[in-house]
C-alpha positions in Angstrom: -3.8 -11.6 27.3 -0.9 -9.7 25.7 -1.5 -6.6 27.8 -1.3 -8.6 31.0 2.0 -10.3 30.1 3.4 -6.9 29.0 2.5 -5.4 32.4 3.9 -8.5 34.2 7.2 -8.2 32.3 7.4 -4.5 33.2 7.0 -5.4 36.8 9.6 -8.1 36.6 12.1 -5.8 34.9 11.4 -3.2 37.6 12.1 -5.7 40.4 15.3 -6.9 38.9 16.5 -3.3 38.4 15.7 -2.6 42.1 17.6 -5.8 43.1 20.6 -4.9 41.0 20.7 -1.4 42.4 20.4 -2.7 45.9 23.2 -5.2 45.5 25.3 -2.5 43.8 24.9 -0.2 46.8 25.7 -3.0 49.2 28.9 -3.8 47.3 29.9 -0.2 47.3 29.4 0.0 51.1 31.4 -3.2 51.7 34.2 -2.1 49.4 34.3 1.3 51.1 34.7 -0.4 54.4 37.6 -2.5 53.1 39.3 0.5 51.6 38.9 2.6 54.8 40.2 -0.3 56.9 43.5 -0.6 55.0 44.6 2.7 53.5 48.2 1.7 53.4 47.7 -1.0 50.8 46.3 1.5 48.3 49.3 3.8 48.4 51.8 1.0 47.9 
């Protein structure tokens, strides 16, 4: 019983870590697009 919940928790933690990294990468890509689209606004 305890071993099963432990394994299940590990799986959930792994899935959330994957989701966070996925969304993090997506945010980086979107931010990069915005930065490349308007280079003048960064310099000012």
